[in-house]
C-alpha positions, 0 to 999 in steps of 0.5 A: 331107657329106650321105651316106656314102662307101663306099671299096673297091678292087674285090676280091671282098670289097669288091664283096660288101660294096658290095652289102650296104651298098647293100641296107642304106642305099640307093643314094641314101644312099651314094657308091660309090668304087673307089679302086683306079680313082679313085686321086686320092681315096686321100688323101681317104680316108686323111685321113678315117681309112680304114686299109683297104678296104672302109670306110664313111665316115658323114656324121658322119665316123666310119669303119666298117672292114668285112670286111678286103679290102686295106690302104691300102698295098696299094691304093697299090701 
């Protein structure tokens, strides 16, 4: 993986964190993924270790859980 993936669910906490992440690391260095809308990538996020969103998956495979917005169970509904 060459860039980070920012997983979120579209809530206000997630959107705020998205703006901060893009400002910090740059739009070219991160894929923004709203798993509330792109549900077929939820399993990918969970396999990577995402337990709640918003979360940032680094190119090294580390998951950085940010300000709590929603658990993965909440996202799956």
